[in-house]
Steps between C-alpha positions, in 0.01 A plus 500: 500500500570839337332684788770385745798636304737764635636589155482881472335669202511873432336720240554857397269687263583832338269700276581640157665805665730287714305572819480219754143369520551188710788336684436187709658177609388195689495124513219244494540410870502870598225690680340840433702722268772232488265245342521386142149364445516186285216341311590159367380177353653163583726547196612865501466849647216681328589840642705678760400837645712707738280648769715814522365601158142393563365856454704571187293599196618459142237749378740790437809294437519419131762393422649382827840350568499190721809360673478163676773377735523154658745457789577288807374195315400229748662161426163327452366760255374317190598615152207716390485697176423866570319720250500855640188703432322794658136455587276747673376368835137426547256400767630144487812595694500487882 
């Protein structure tokens, strides 16, 4: 169900010096750089990754500032609690 949504999600990450490290947006039904990759269980979304920041590394970004924006909410989007966090990508991502 979540994978068919057109609700847009955007993230912006700046490092401790205010330099932009990552800026991406997408939606679960998107393709390529416009995709928000969703892993979910029958009950909730376990994680959402924006493909536009797939190569972003948190290694030299401590602390980082993360901004999350949700827009163009599709009418059938379920109420889902969002807990923003930054995780370094790994080999598990497509």
